C-alpha positions as CSV (number, residue, x, y, z in Angstrom):
1,X,-2.6,10.5,-0.8
2,X,-2.7,10.0,-4.4
3,X,1.1,10.1,-4.5
4,X,1.4,7.6,-1.7
5,X,-1.1,5.1,-3.2
6,X,0.9,5.3,-6.7
7,X,4.1,4.3,-4.9
8,X,5.0,1.0,-6.5
9,X,5.6,-0.9,-3.3
10,X,2.2,0.3,-2.1
11,X,0.2,-0.2,-5.1
12,X,1.3,-3.8,-5.8
13,X,0.9,-4.6,-2.2
14,X,-2.5,-3.7,-2.3
15,X,-3.1,-5.5,-5.4
16,X,-1.7,-8.5,-3.8
17,X,-4.1,-8.2,-0.7
18,X,-7.0,-7.4,-3.1
19,X,-6.4,-10.5,-5.1
20,X,-6.1,-12.8,-2.0
21,X,-9.4,-11.1,-0.7
22,X,-11.3,-11.7,-4.0
23,X,-9.9,-15.6,-3.8
24,X,-11.0,-15.8,-0.4
25,X,-14.7,-14.9,-0.8
26,X,-14.7,-17.1,-3.7
27,X,-13.8,-20.0,-1.5
28,X,-15.9,-18.9,1.5
29,X,-19.4,-17.9,0.4
30,X,-20.4,-17.0,4.2
31,X,-17.2,-14.8,4.5
32,X,-18.2,-13.0,1.2
33,X,-21.7,-12.1,2.6
34,X,-19.9,-10.6,5.8
35,X,-17.3,-8.7,3.9
36,X,-19.9,-7.3,1.3
37,X,-22.1,-6.2,4.1
38,X,-19.1,-4.4,6.0
39,X,-18.3,-2.7,2.5
40,X,-21.6,-1.3,2.3
41,X,-21.6,0.0,5.8
42,X,-18.3,1.7,5.2
43,X,-19.6,3.2,2.0
44,X,-22.6,4.6,3.9
45,X,-20.5,6.2,6.7
46,X,-18.0,7.5,4.3
47,X,-20.6,9.2,2.0
48,X,-22.4,10.7,5.1
49,X,-19.1,11.7,6.5
50,X,-17.8,13.2,3.2
51,X,-21.1,15.4,3.1
52,X,-20.6,17.0,6.6
53,X,-17.0,17.4,6.1
54,X,-17.2,19.2,2.9
55,X,-17.9,22.7,4.3
56,X,-15.1,22.6,6.4
57,X,-12.7,21.4,3.9
58,X,-13.7,24.3,1.5
59,X,-12.9,26.6,4.6
60,X,-9.3,24.9,5.1
61,X,-8.5,24.5,1.6
62,X,-5.6,27.0,1.5
63,X,-4.1,25.3,4.2
64,X,-4.7,21.9,3.0
65,X,-3.0,22.8,-0.3
66,X,-0.1,24.4,1.6
67,X,0.1,21.0,3.8
68,X,-0.2,18.7,0.5
69,X,2.8,20.4,-1.0
70,X,5.0,20.1,2.1
71,X,3.9,16.5,2.2
72,X,4.7,15.8,-1.5
73,X,8.1,17.1,-0.9
74,X,8.7,14.9,1.9
75,X,7.6,12.2,-0.1
76,X,10.0,12.8,-2.8
77,X,12.9,12.9,-0.5
78,X,11.7,9.7,1.4
79,X,11.6,8.3,-2.1
80,X,15.1,9.1,-2.8
81,X,16.3,7.9,0.3
82,X,14.4,4.6,0.0
83,X,14.4,3.7,-3.5
84,X,12.8,0.3,-2.2
85,X,9.4,2.4,-2.2
86,X,9.8,2.3,-6.1
87,X,9.8,-1.6,-6.8
88,X,6.9,-3.8,-6.7
89,X,6.5,-6.5,-4.1
90,X,7.5,-9.3,-6.5
91,X,10.6,-7.7,-7.4
92,X,11.6,-7.0,-3.8
93,X,10.8,-10.7,-2.7
94,X,12.9,-11.8,-5.6
95,X,15.8,-9.7,-4.9
96,X,15.6,-10.9,-1.3
97,X,15.5,-14.5,-2.3
98,X,18.7,-14.0,-4.4
99,X,20.5,-12.2,-1.9
100,X,19.7,-14.9,0.7
101,X,20.8,-17.4,-1.9
102,X,24.1,-15.7,-2.7
103,X,24.8,-15.4,1.2
104,X,23.7,-19.3,1.9
105,X,26.2,-20.3,-1.0
106,X,28.9,-18.0,0.4
107,X,28.6,-19.9,3.9
108,X,28.3,-23.3,2.2
109,X,31.7,-22.4,0.4
110,X,33.3,-21.2,3.5
111,X,32.2,-24.2,5.5
112,X,33.6,-26.6,2.9
113,X,36.7,-24.8,2.5
């Protein structure tokens, strides 16, 4: 989970969503109250679930470690095949705009000639 969260694409996307959320909360106080209440509820449920699940996780730890290692190798292979995952959202958007702009310019040139 940590490796996935550290992917540039996912990390930057989370930052964009977080910034948009913060801006929305500032603009709409009622929405901020609802989001804050929901966040506290999720936090309480998460803490309660974690305390109940902890004994089970301790028993399954060797299996979880093996699955984690397997997932890590799979993620490495995915990163090799999809280098896009290593780029932040801003760079992907910029590259896409540049590619589209080049293609449009090529089409304009072909049409005019």
